[in-house]
N, C-alpha and C positions, 0 to 999 in steps of 0.2 A: 629867309630872303626878305629884302626890303621892298617897299612899294616901287621904287625905281627899277630894281632888278626884276620884279614881277612883270612890269610893263615891257622891259627889254626882252624877257623870256618869250613872251607872246609875239613881240615885234619880229623876232628872228624866225619863229615858226611861221608867221604870216608871210615873211619875205620869201621863205623857201616854198610855201604852198599857199598862195593868196586866196584860192577858192577851194577849200577842202570839202569833200563830199563823203557821205556814207558809202561804204563799200557793199552794202546790201542793195540788191536789185529790186526796185518797186516802181509803180507808176501812179499810185494814188494813196491817200492816207490809209485806206484799209489794207492794201497790200504791204505797205510799210509796217503797219501794226502786226500783221501776220508774220512778216519776216523777223521782226524783233522778238516776238514771242518764241518763234522757232529757234532763234539764235542763242537762247540760254543754254550754256554748256555745249555749244556747237560753234563751228567756224562759219564766218560769213560765206566763204567759198562753198562749204557744204550746204548751207541754206540756199544759196543762189542756184546751185545745181538742182535741188529738189523743187524750188518754186518756179523754175523756168517752165516746166510742164504744168504745174499746179495752176499758175495764174492764167494760162491759156484756157483752162477749164472753169476757173472760178476766181474772179477778181473783185467781187462784191460780197457782202454778208449774205444776201439772198441766194446768190449763186453757190456759195460754199454750203449753205444749208441744203440746197437742192442736190449738190454733189453727194452729200451724206458722209457719215463718219467712217464707214468701211472703205470707201473709195479715197477719202482724205488720207487715211492711214497708209494706203498703198502708195500715195504720192510722196509721203514724208517719212517712209519707213527707214530711210538711210540716216535719219537724224536722231540723235540721242533723245531718250524719253518721249518718243513719238506718240505712244499711246496716251499719255497724260496731256501732251500738247494738243493732240487731236480733240480730246474731250473739251479742253479749255477753248479751243478755237470754235468748236460747234456752239458751245454755250455763249461765248461772247458775241458770236454772229447773231444768235437768236435775240440777245439783248439789244444789239444795235438795230435790228429790224423792228423789234417791238417798242423800244423806248426812244430811239433816235432817228427814226425814218431811214434806217440804213446808212446813216452818216457817222463817221468817227468824231466824237466830241473833242473840242479843243480846250478842255477843262481837266485839270489834274485829278480832282476828286472823282469826276465821272470816269476817267480812264482807269484809275486805280480800283474802281469798284467792279471792273470787268474781270472775269476769271482769267488767271494766268498773267495779269498785268500788275507788276510792282512799280515802285517809284522810278527805277532805272528805265524801264520800258516806257513809262509815261513821259519821262523827260526826253527820251529820244524822239518820240512821236511829236511832242509839243515843239521841239526844236526843229526837227527836219521837215515835218509836214506843215507846221503852222508858223514857223519863223519866230518862235519865242526863245529868249536868251537863257534857256535852261542848260544845266551841265549834268549830263548823265555819267555816273561813276560806275564803270565796269572794272574788271580786274586790271586792265591796262592803265586806266586813269588812276585807280587806287595805288598801283605800284609807282607810277611816275610822280604822283603828288607826294607820296611819302619818301621815295628815294631821293628826289631832287631837293626836298624841303619846301616845295612850292605851297603845299597844303597838307601837312602831316596830320594823320588822324587814325584812330583805332578801328573805326567802322566807316563804311561808305557814306553814311549819313553825316558823320563828322567831317569827312573829307569834302563832301559836297557843300556843306555850310561854309567851310573855310575857303574853298575855291570861289564860291559866290561872293564872299567878302573881299577876297584878295585879287580877283580878276578885274582889271579895269573894264569899264562899261563898253569901250569900243571893241574889245576882244571877246565879249561873252557869247555872242551868237555862234562863233566858230570854235570856241575854246575846247569843247569836248571832242570835236573832230581832230584838232591838232594834237591833243593829249593822247587820244586813242592811237593815232597813227605813229606818234613818237614811241609809245609803248610797244606797239605791235612790230615795228620794223627797226627801231634803234635801241630804245631803253628796254631791251628784252629781259625776261625773267632770269634766265640762267646765266647769260653772258651779255651784258649791255655793251653796245658798240660805242663806247665813249669817244673813241678817236674820230668818229665821223659825226658826232652829235653837235648840232648847231648851238647848243646852250651849255656845253660841258663846263665852261668857265663860270657859269652862274649857278651850277648845280652844287649841292652840298653833300653829295654821296661820298662818304669817306674813302671808299675803295677805288674811286675813279682814277687815281693817279697810276694805279697798276694797269689800267685799261688804255691809257693814252700812249 
């Protein structure tokens, strides 16, 4: 794809959804961080269902520590890998209380030093909670970037680097939201809905003609 088509790609997604938002439910940087950690290998809908009651009990690191790991597991037991996620959430809450006065840092290195927080999670928090123009590459973004030719790469890190290079500055703040939503609802893994895709004519997917 050319720089002009890259710009047009995002322009069309922006026209269809001018103010994209995360589908995770949260109300402060900490609850966003918890939700993103829980969302690994889980759906946003499943996470939201669990956190609805969890965040009424604990929406700060100190409150989560007070809740305790046993009660936390009860709240999130419907989510995959809940035992490991509970341990990580307790550990990161302790670090936030002891090192950051209970606040979520707006720094990538600090975020990635927290248990259970990788680059993708850090990018989501930096973007959604702190308004930084980071692009988080999850399975949907990875698929869309490769399938369309927007930013092909063998690893999420490669895709992120190329997206950062090829995404015009005016689109970067919302880029990962648009790409996630496109991958989740249109450019789906098994059967992409090319006929209703707003960027199908810009896409380089060789099999798209059969989908139109």
